[in-house]
Backbone atoms as SQL, in Angstrom:
CREATE TABLE atoms (id INTEGER PRIMARY KEY, chain TEXT, resi INTEGER, resn TEXT, atom TEXT, x REAL, y REAL, z REAL);
INSERT INTO atoms VALUES
  (1, 'A', 1, 'MET', 'N', 30.632, -1.318, -5.588),
  (2, 'A', 1, 'MET', 'CA', 30.086, -0.675, -4.669),
  (3, 'A', 1, 'MET', 'C', 30.301, -1.450, -3.351),
  (4, 'A', 2, 'SER', 'N', 29.844, -2.654, -3.206),
  (5, 'A', 2, 'SER', 'CA', 29.802, -3.408, -1.976),
  (6, 'A', 2, 'SER', 'C', 31.205, -3.462, -1.476),
  (7, 'A', 3, 'ARG', 'N', 32.325, -3.741, -2.335),
  (8, 'A', 3, 'ARG', 'CA', 33.901, -3.895, -1.795),
  (9, 'A', 3, 'ARG', 'C', 34.292, -2.465, -1.383),
  (10, 'A', 4, 'LYS', 'N', 34.004, -1.579, -1.967),
  (11, 'A', 4, 'LYS', 'CA', 34.273, -0.039, -1.455),
  (12, 'A', 4, 'LYS', 'C', 33.750, 0.409, -0.488),
  (13, 'A', 5, 'ALA', 'N', 32.532, 0.042, -0.034),
  (14, 'A', 5, 'ALA', 'CA', 31.786, 0.053, 1.317),
  (15, 'A', 5, 'ALA', 'C', 32.640, -0.501, 2.414),
  (16, 'A', 6, 'GLN', 'N', 33.141, -1.756, 2.022),
  (17, 'A', 6, 'GLN', 'CA', 33.877, -2.841, 2.913),
  (18, 'A', 6, 'GLN', 'C', 35.064, -2.121, 3.018),
  (19, 'A', 7, 'ASP', 'N', 35.718, -1.426, 2.224),
  (20, 'A', 7, 'ASP', 'CA', 37.130, -1.140, 2.500),
  (21, 'A', 7, 'ASP', 'C', 36.690, 0.422, 3.357),
  (22, 'A', 8, 'LEU', 'N', 35.899, 1.238, 3.315),
  (23, 'A', 8, 'LEU', 'CA', 35.841, 2.351, 4.144),
  (24, 'A', 8, 'LEU', 'C', 34.929, 1.553, 5.352),
  (25, 'A', 9, 'GLY', 'N', 34.524, 0.645, 5.636),
  (26, 'A', 9, 'GLY', 'CA', 33.940, 0.322, 6.970),
  (27, 'A', 9, 'GLY', 'C', 32.656, 0.317, 7.230),
  (28, 'A', 10, 'LEU', 'N', 31.990, 0.498, 5.964),
  (29, 'A', 10, 'LEU', 'CA', 30.388, 0.681, 5.939),
  (30, 'A', 10, 'LEU', 'C', 29.610, -0.286, 6.026),
  (31, 'A', 11, 'ASN', 'N', 28.528, -0.643, 6.554),
  (32, 'A', 11, 'ASN', 'CA', 27.650, -1.403, 6.595),
  (33, 'A', 11, 'ASN', 'C', 26.868, -1.587, 5.107),
  (34, 'A', 12, 'THR', 'N', 27.166, -2.683, 4.237),
  (35, 'A', 12, 'THR', 'CA', 26.626, -2.724, 2.636),
  (36, 'A', 12, 'THR', 'C', 25.120, -2.937, 2.752),
  (37, 'A', 13, 'GLN', 'N', 24.580, -3.392, 3.755),
  (38, 'A', 13, 'GLN', 'CA', 23.158, -3.488, 3.868),
  (39, 'A', 13, 'GLN', 'C', 22.619, -2.094, 3.337),
  (40, 'A', 14, 'CYS', 'N', 23.109, -1.048, 3.921),
  (41, 'A', 14, 'CYS', 'CA', 22.341, 0.351, 3.408),
  (42, 'A', 14, 'CYS', 'C', 22.013, 0.450, 2.079),
  (43, 'A', 15, 'PHE', 'N', 22.682, 0.055, 0.881),
  (44, 'A', 15, 'PHE', 'CA', 22.793, 0.089, -0.228),
  (45, 'A', 15, 'PHE', 'C', 21.502, -0.796, -0.973),
  (46, 'A', 16, 'PHE', 'N', 21.209, -1.605, -0.202),
  (47, 'A', 16, 'PHE', 'CA', 20.512, -2.712, -0.747),
  (48, 'A', 16, 'PHE', 'C', 18.976, -2.317, 0.084),
  (49, 'A', 17, 'PRO', 'N', 18.108, -2.108, -0.746),
  (50, 'A', 17, 'PRO', 'CA', 16.583, -1.822, -0.054),
  (51, 'A', 17, 'PRO', 'C', 16.176, -3.523, -0.086),
  (52, 'A', 18, 'ALA', 'N', 15.244, -3.556, 1.143),
  (53, 'A', 18, 'ALA', 'CA', 14.395, -4.686, 1.197),
  (54, 'A', 18, 'ALA', 'C', 13.811, -5.198, -0.039),
  (55, 'A', 19, 'MET', 'N', 13.812, -6.590, -0.319),
  (56, 'A', 19, 'MET', 'CA', 13.103, -6.961, -1.640),
  (57, 'A', 19, 'MET', 'C', 12.071, -7.907, -1.197),
  (58, 'A', 20, 'GLY', 'N', 11.781, -7.969, 0.269),
  (59, 'A', 20, 'GLY', 'CA', 10.895, -8.948, 0.529),
  (60, 'A', 20, 'GLY', 'C', 10.865, -9.063, 2.015),
  (61, 'A', 21, 'PRO', 'N', 10.082, -9.893, 2.563),
  (62, 'A', 21, 'PRO', 'CA', 8.731, -10.432, 1.985),
  (63, 'A', 21, 'PRO', 'C', 7.755, -9.476, 1.530),
  (64, 'A', 22, 'LEU', 'N', 6.968, -9.749, 0.331),
  (65, 'A', 22, 'LEU', 'CA', 6.093, -8.596, 0.184),
  (66, 'A', 22, 'LEU', 'C', 4.712, -9.007, 0.891),
  (67, 'A', 23, 'PRO', 'N', 3.901, -8.384, 1.407),
  (68, 'A', 23, 'PRO', 'CA', 2.537, -8.648, 1.869),
  (69, 'A', 23, 'PRO', 'C', 1.749, -9.318, 0.836),
  (70, 'A', 24, 'ILE', 'N', 0.845, -10.187, 1.643),
  (71, 'A', 24, 'ILE', 'CA', -0.110, -11.147, 0.694),
  (72, 'A', 24, 'ILE', 'C', -1.090, -10.500, 0.753),
  (73, 'A', 25, 'LYS', 'N', -1.177, -9.468, -0.431),
  (74, 'A', 25, 'LYS', 'CA', -2.602, -8.569, -0.516),
  (75, 'A', 25, 'LYS', 'C', -1.986, -7.725, -1.839),
  (76, 'A', 26, 'ASP', 'N', -3.139, -7.245, -2.559),
  (77, 'A', 26, 'ASP', 'CA', -2.906, -6.554, -3.757),
  (78, 'A', 26, 'ASP', 'C', -2.735, -5.267, -3.542),
  (79, 'A', 27, 'CYS', 'N', -1.324, -4.911, -3.371),
  (80, 'A', 27, 'CYS', 'CA', -0.755, -3.656, -3.209),
  (81, 'A', 27, 'CYS', 'C', -0.406, -2.783, -4.276),
  (82, 'A', 28, 'ASP', 'N', -0.823, -3.375, -5.467),
  (83, 'A', 28, 'ASP', 'CA', -0.375, -2.513, -6.690),
  (84, 'A', 28, 'ASP', 'C', -1.719, -2.409, -7.866),
  (85, 'A', 29, 'GLY', 'N', -2.632, -2.612, -7.301),
  (86, 'A', 29, 'GLY', 'CA', -3.846, -2.688, -8.142),
  (87, 'A', 29, 'GLY', 'C', -4.066, -3.342, -9.358),
  (88, 'A', 30, 'MET', 'N', -3.283, -4.753, -9.013),
  (89, 'A', 30, 'MET', 'CA', -3.748, -5.559, -10.024),
  (90, 'A', 30, 'MET', 'C', -4.994, -6.436, -10.226),
  (91, 'A', 31, 'ALA', 'N', -5.726, -6.385, -9.103),
  (92, 'A', 31, 'ALA', 'CA', -7.176, -6.739, -9.252),
  (93, 'A', 31, 'ALA', 'C', -7.834, -5.611, -10.157),
  (94, 'A', 32, 'VAL', 'N', -7.760, -4.551, -10.097),
  (95, 'A', 32, 'VAL', 'CA', -8.290, -3.367, -10.697),
  (96, 'A', 32, 'VAL', 'C', -7.667, -3.647, -12.129),
  (97, 'A', 33, 'ALA', 'N', -6.862, -3.864, -12.791),
  (98, 'A', 33, 'ALA', 'CA', -5.962, -3.824, -13.877),
  (99, 'A', 33, 'ALA', 'C', -6.771, -5.146, -14.586),
  (100, 'A', 34, 'CYS', 'N', -6.770, -6.279, -13.790),
  (101, 'A', 34, 'CYS', 'CA', -7.452, -7.419, -14.400),
  (102, 'A', 34, 'CYS', 'C', -8.756, -7.318, -14.835),
  (103, 'A', 35, 'CYS', 'N', -9.568, -6.458, -14.154),
  (104, 'A', 35, 'CYS', 'CA', -10.794, -5.961, -14.288),
  (105, 'A', 35, 'CYS', 'C', -11.376, -5.155, -15.464),
  (106, 'A', 36, 'VAL', 'N', -10.121, -3.936, -15.711),
  (107, 'A', 36, 'VAL', 'CA', -10.291, -3.076, -16.682),
  (108, 'A', 36, 'VAL', 'C', -9.931, -4.189, -18.114),
  (109, 'A', 37, 'LEU', 'N', -9.205, -4.822, -18.004),
  (110, 'A', 37, 'LEU', 'CA', -8.811, -5.479, -18.994),
  (111, 'A', 37, 'LEU', 'C', -9.971, -6.462, -19.478),
  (112, 'A', 38, 'MET', 'N', -10.594, -7.272, -18.708),
  (113, 'A', 38, 'MET', 'CA', -11.721, -8.139, -18.441),
  (114, 'A', 38, 'MET', 'C', -12.943, -6.979, -19.397),
  (115, 'A', 39, 'ARG', 'N', -12.861, -6.059, -19.242),
  (116, 'A', 39, 'ARG', 'CA', -13.871, -4.829, -19.442),
  (117, 'A', 39, 'ARG', 'C', -13.885, -4.900, -21.237),
  (118, 'A', 40, 'THR', 'N', -12.467, -4.542, -21.456),
  (119, 'A', 40, 'THR', 'CA', -12.098, -4.411, -23.050),
  (120, 'A', 40, 'THR', 'C', -12.405, -5.553, -23.891),
  (121, 'A', 41, 'LEU', 'N', -13.119, -6.907, -23.158),
  (122, 'A', 41, 'LEU', 'CA', -13.742, -7.789, -24.034),
  (123, 'A', 41, 'LEU', 'C', -15.300, -7.999, -23.983),
  (124, 'A', 42, 'ASP', 'N', -15.963, -6.927, -23.480),
  (125, 'A', 42, 'ASP', 'CA', -17.216, -6.545, -23.664),
  (126, 'A', 42, 'ASP', 'C', -17.411, -6.310, -24.861),
  (127, 'A', 43, 'GLU', 'N', -18.724, -6.588, -25.595),
  (128, 'A', 43, 'GLU', 'CA', -19.310, -6.005, -26.348),
  (129, 'A', 43, 'GLU', 'C', -19.454, -4.520, -26.670),
  (130, 'A', 44, 'GLY', 'N', -18.965, -3.905, -27.606),
  (131, 'A', 44, 'GLY', 'CA', -19.109, -2.494, -27.589),
  (132, 'A', 44, 'GLY', 'C', -20.106, -1.936, -28.645),
  (133, 'A', 45, 'LYS', 'N', -20.456, -0.843, -28.567),
  (134, 'A', 45, 'LYS', 'CA', -21.207, -0.101, -29.237),
  (135, 'A', 45, 'LYS', 'C', -21.166, 0.323, -30.795),
  (136, 'A', 46, 'ASN', 'N', -19.664, 0.640, -30.931),
  (137, 'A', 46, 'ASN', 'CA', -19.252, 1.210, -32.239),
  (138, 'A', 46, 'ASN', 'C', -18.346, 0.467, -32.830),
  (139, 'A', 47, 'GLU', 'N', -17.835, -0.395, -32.068),
  (140, 'A', 47, 'GLU', 'CA', -16.591, -1.441, -32.298),
  (141, 'A', 47, 'GLU', 'C', -17.176, -2.864, -31.912),
  (142, 'A', 48, 'ALA', 'N', -16.129, -3.856, -32.120),
  (143, 'A', 48, 'ALA', 'CA', -16.609, -5.126, -31.716),
  (144, 'A', 48, 'ALA', 'C', -16.553, -5.234, -30.400),
  (145, 'A', 49, 'THR', 'N', -15.626, -4.786, -29.581),
  (146, 'A', 49, 'THR', 'CA', -15.068, -4.979, -28.208),
  (147, 'A', 49, 'THR', 'C', -15.181, -3.441, -27.546),
  (148, 'A', 50, 'VAL', 'N', -15.367, -3.159, -26.199),
  (149, 'A', 50, 'VAL', 'CA', -15.342, -2.015, -25.842),
  (150, 'A', 50, 'VAL', 'C', -13.720, -1.464, -25.702),
  (151, 'A', 51, 'GLN', 'N', -13.413, -0.116, -25.761),
  (152, 'A', 51, 'GLN', 'CA', -12.427, 0.470, -26.296),
  (153, 'A', 51, 'GLN', 'C', -11.449, 0.485, -24.811),
  (154, 'A', 52, 'PHE', 'N', -10.090, 0.480, -25.033),
  (155, 'A', 52, 'PHE', 'CA', -9.363, 0.791, -23.923),
  (156, 'A', 52, 'PHE', 'C', -9.774, 1.951, -22.837),
  (157, 'A', 53, 'LYS', 'N', -9.855, 3.041, -23.744),
  (158, 'A', 53, 'LYS', 'CA', -10.242, 4.151, -22.995),
  (159, 'A', 53, 'LYS', 'C', -11.582, 4.166, -21.973),
  (160, 'A', 54, 'THR', 'N', -12.722, 3.538, -22.708),
  (161, 'A', 54, 'THR', 'CA', -13.854, 3.294, -22.126),
  (162, 'A', 54, 'THR', 'C', -13.370, 2.606, -20.910),
  (163, 'A', 55, 'ALA', 'N', -13.213, 1.180, -21.321),
  (164, 'A', 55, 'ALA', 'CA', -12.727, 0.235, -19.732),
  (165, 'A', 55, 'ALA', 'C', -12.044, 0.846, -18.759),
  (166, 'A', 56, 'ASN', 'N', -11.079, 1.888, -19.003),
  (167, 'A', 56, 'ASN', 'CA', -10.332, 2.730, -18.025),
  (168, 'A', 56, 'ASN', 'C', -11.070, 3.511, -17.181),
  (169, 'A', 57, 'PHE', 'N', -12.237, 3.797, -17.562),
  (170, 'A', 57, 'PHE', 'CA', -13.156, 4.772, -16.444),
  (171, 'A', 57, 'PHE', 'C', -13.240, 3.785, -15.268),
  (172, 'A', 58, 'SER', 'N', -13.181, 2.613, -15.147),
  (173, 'A', 58, 'SER', 'CA', -13.231, 1.844, -14.057),
  (174, 'A', 58, 'SER', 'C', -12.066, 2.253, -13.064),
  (175, 'A', 59, 'ARG', 'N', -10.751, 2.412, -13.739),
  (176, 'A', 59, 'ARG', 'CA', -9.790, 2.930, -13.100),
  (177, 'A', 59, 'ARG', 'C', -9.667, 4.010, -12.248),
  (178, 'A', 60, 'THR', 'N', -10.298, 4.886, -13.011),
  (179, 'A', 60, 'THR', 'CA', -10.980, 6.468, -12.500),
  (180, 'A', 60, 'THR', 'C', -11.705, 6.214, -11.394),
  (181, 'A', 61, 'ALA', 'N', -12.627, 5.359, -11.581),
  (182, 'A', 61, 'ALA', 'CA', -13.711, 5.339, -10.705),
  (183, 'A', 61, 'ALA', 'C', -13.284, 4.870, -9.197),
  (184, 'A', 62, 'PHE', 'N', -12.398, 3.752, -9.225),
  (185, 'A', 62, 'PHE', 'CA', -11.417, 3.006, -8.242),
  (186, 'A', 62, 'PHE', 'C', -10.990, 4.241, -7.400),
  (187, 'A', 63, 'GLY', 'N', -10.304, 4.882, -8.269),
  (188, 'A', 63, 'GLY', 'CA', -9.281, 6.229, -7.841),
  (189, 'A', 63, 'GLY', 'C', -10.129, 7.044, -6.806),
  (190, 'A', 64, 'ASN', 'N', -11.078, 7.456, -7.335),
  (191, 'A', 64, 'ASN', 'CA', -11.982, 8.548, -6.722),
  (192, 'A', 64, 'ASN', 'C', -12.555, 8.047, -5.448),
  (193, 'A', 65, 'MET', 'N', -13.194, 6.794, -5.371),
  (194, 'A', 65, 'MET', 'CA', -13.586, 5.989, -4.483),
  (195, 'A', 65, 'MET', 'C', -12.488, 5.727, -3.234),
  (196, 'A', 66, 'TRP', 'N', -11.124, 5.508, -3.517),
  (197, 'A', 66, 'TRP', 'CA', -9.975, 5.419, -2.799),
  (198, 'A', 66, 'TRP', 'C', -9.744, 6.885, -1.854),
  (199, 'A', 67, 'HIS', 'N', -9.682, 8.115, -2.918),
  (200, 'A', 67, 'HIS', 'CA', -9.697, 9.029, -2.147),
  (201, 'A', 67, 'HIS', 'C', -10.883, 9.884, -1.605),
  (202, 'A', 68, 'ALA', 'N', -11.840, 8.958, -1.450),
  (203, 'A', 68, 'ALA', 'CA', -13.214, 9.446, -0.467),
  (204, 'A', 68, 'ALA', 'C', -13.073, 8.639, 0.424),
  (205, 'A', 69, 'SER', 'N', -12.241, 7.720, 0.511),
  (206, 'A', 69, 'SER', 'CA', -12.429, 6.572, 1.724),
  (207, 'A', 69, 'SER', 'C', -11.789, 7.321, 2.779),
  (208, 'A', 70, 'VAL', 'N', -11.576, 6.139, 3.819),
  (209, 'A', 70, 'VAL', 'CA', -10.752, 6.470, 5.131),
  (210, 'A', 70, 'VAL', 'C', -9.478, 6.561, 4.774),
  (211, 'A', 71, 'GLU', 'N', -8.827, 5.481, 4.150),
  (212, 'A', 71, 'GLU', 'CA', -7.667, 5.416, 3.683),
  (213, 'A', 71, 'GLU', 'C', -7.061, 6.439, 3.052),
  (214, 'A', 72, 'GLY', 'N', -7.730, 7.059, 1.881),
  (215, 'A', 72, 'GLY', 'CA', -7.573, 8.090, 1.061),
  (216, 'A', 72, 'GLY', 'C', -7.330, 9.589, 1.696),
  (217, 'A', 73, 'GLY', 'N', -8.434, 9.778, 3.045),
  (218, 'A', 73, 'GLY', 'CA', -8.163, 10.601, 3.838),
  (219, 'A', 73, 'GLY', 'C', -7.113, 10.829, 4.566),
  (220, 'A', 74, 'LEU', 'N', -6.087, 9.925, 4.792),
  (221, 'A', 74, 'LEU', 'CA', -4.842, 10.101, 5.473),
  (222, 'A', 74, 'LEU', 'C', -3.726, 10.555, 4.519),
  (223, 'A', 75, 'GLU', 'N', -3.819, 10.594, 3.488),
  (224, 'A', 75, 'GLU', 'CA', -2.626, 11.186, 2.593),
  (225, 'A', 75, 'GLU', 'C', -2.681, 12.809, 2.617),
  (226, 'A', 76, 'ALA', 'N', -1.791, 13.369, 2.154),
  (227, 'A', 76, 'ALA', 'CA', -1.030, 14.715, 2.207),
  (228, 'A', 76, 'ALA', 'C', -1.374, 15.277, 0.925),
  (229, 'A', 77, 'VAL', 'N', -1.769, 16.477, 0.858),
  (230, 'A', 77, 'VAL', 'CA', -1.843, 17.660, 0.054),
  (231, 'A', 77, 'VAL', 'C', -1.123, 18.528, -0.082),
  (232, 'A', 78, 'VAL', 'N', -0.235, 18.930, -1.130),
  (233, 'A', 78, 'VAL', 'CA', 0.374, 20.159, -1.135),
  (234, 'A', 78, 'VAL', 'C', 0.026, 21.193, -2.248),
  (235, 'A', 79, 'ILE', 'N', -0.384, 22.108, -1.868),
  (236, 'A', 79, 'ILE', 'CA', -0.800, 23.208, -2.976),
  (237, 'A', 79, 'ILE', 'C', 0.299, 24.472, -2.990),
  (238, 'A', 80, 'GLY', 'N', 0.835, 24.519, -4.176),
  (239, 'A', 80, 'GLY', 'CA', 1.761, 25.557, -4.608),
  (240, 'A', 80, 'GLY', 'C', 0.833, 26.759, -5.029),
  (241, 'A', 81, 'ASP', 'N', 1.666, 27.653, -5.945),
  (242, 'A', 81, 'ASP', 'CA', 0.806, 29.086, -6.241),
  (243, 'A', 81, 'ASP', 'C', -0.393, 28.592, -7.384),
  (244, 'A', 82, 'LYS', 'N', -0.215, 27.655, -8.525),
  (245, 'A', 82, 'LYS', 'CA', -1.153, 27.464, -9.355),
  (246, 'A', 82, 'LYS', 'C', -1.201, 25.763, -9.290),
  (247, 'A', 83, 'THR', 'N', -0.536, 25.329, -8.876),
  (248, 'A', 83, 'THR', 'CA', -0.664, 23.675, -9.007),
  (249, 'A', 83, 'THR', 'C', -0.771, 23.272, -7.753),
  (250, 'A', 84, 'LYS', 'N', -1.468, 21.798, -7.966),
  (251, 'A', 84, 'LYS', 'CA', -1.554, 21.326, -6.776),
  (252, 'A', 84, 'LYS', 'C', -0.615, 19.717, -6.439),
  (253, 'A', 85, 'MET', 'N', -0.015, 19.391, -5.886),
  (254, 'A', 85, 'MET', 'CA', 0.688, 18.013, -5.923),
  (255, 'A', 85, 'MET', 'C', 0.074, 17.341, -4.483),
  (256, 'A', 86, 'PHE', 'N', 0.180, 15.941, -4.917),
  (257, 'A', 86, 'PHE', 'CA', -0.479, 15.248, -3.392),
  (258, 'A', 86, 'PHE', 'C', 0.422, 13.841, -3.421),
  (259, 'A', 87, 'HIS', 'N', 0.503, 13.514, -2.334),
  (260, 'A', 87, 'HIS', 'CA', 0.822, 12.204, -2.075),
  (261, 'A', 87, 'HIS', 'C', -0.411, 11.134, -1.843),
  (262, 'A', 88, 'THR', 'N', -0.203, 9.960, -2.527),
  (263, 'A', 88, 'THR', 'CA', -1.142, 8.871, -2.417),
  (264, 'A', 88, 'THR', 'C', -0.617, 7.704, -2.376),
  (265, 'A', 89, 'LEU', 'N', -1.176, 6.896, -1.699),
  (266, 'A', 89, 'LEU', 'CA', -1.048, 5.524, -1.468),
  (267, 'A', 89, 'LEU', 'C', -2.178, 4.384, -2.502),
  (268, 'A', 90, 'CYS', 'N', -2.953, 5.242, -3.220),
  (269, 'A', 90, 'CYS', 'CA', -3.862, 4.525, -3.872),
  (270, 'A', 90, 'CYS', 'C', -3.314, 3.579, -5.100),
  (271, 'A', 91, 'PRO', 'N', -3.625, 2.304, -5.040),
  (272, 'A', 91, 'PRO', 'CA', -2.883, 1.467, -5.714),
  (273, 'A', 91, 'PRO', 'C', -2.669, 1.522, -7.238),
  (274, 'A', 92, 'THR', 'N', -4.007, 2.294, -7.812),
  (275, 'A', 92, 'THR', 'CA', -4.156, 2.483, -9.121),
  (276, 'A', 92, 'THR', 'C', -3.385, 3.601, -9.436),
  (277, 'A', 93, 'PHE', 'N', -2.650, 4.512, -8.430),
  (278, 'A', 93, 'PHE', 'CA', -1.858, 5.600, -9.019),
  (279, 'A', 93, 'PHE', 'C', -0.446, 5.309, -9.056),
  (280, 'A', 94, 'GLY', 'N', 0.095, 4.103, -8.947),
  (281, 'A', 94, 'GLY', 'CA', 1.559, 3.615, -8.640),
  (282, 'A', 94, 'GLY', 'C', 2.063, 3.427, -10.119),
  (283, 'A', 95, 'ASP', 'N', 3.276, 2.992, -9.947),
  (284, 'A', 95, 'ASP', 'CA', 4.463, 2.733, -11.111),
  (285, 'A', 95, 'ASP', 'C', 3.505, 1.831, -12.292),
  (286, 'A', 96, 'TRP', 'N', 2.799, 0.961, -11.995),
  (287, 'A', 96, 'TRP', 'CA', 2.332, -0.041, -12.622),
  (288, 'A', 96, 'TRP', 'C', 1.261, 0.431, -13.690),
  (289, 'A', 97, 'TYR', 'N', 0.749, 1.905, -13.297),
  (290, 'A', 97, 'TYR', 'CA', -0.244, 2.460, -14.263),
  (291, 'A', 97, 'TYR', 'C', 0.300, 3.467, -14.973),
  (292, 'A', 98, 'GLU', 'N', 1.595, 3.810, -14.605),
  (293, 'A', 98, 'GLU', 'CA', 2.160, 5.040, -15.631),
  (294, 'A', 98, 'GLU', 'C', 2.331, 4.594, -16.879);
């Protein structure tokens, strides 16, 4: 693709998104992910340890706090006929959590 772009006189940099530098902060919610995993090591009521579904409520709580915060208020909501779609920058709603 780069050779064909050069043949056409195109700037090859437009084909490659910036890969860094990444900011020195937790943009992907890894701190929340680590805390959820640590929670699964706690003693459970019916099992030896807390089940992941129970521990994952921490992620839900973080997302709710994010969307109620100043940063969450800056995000857009689009409402269709019977569905609601929204754009969010909440770290725990990213690709790592899918």
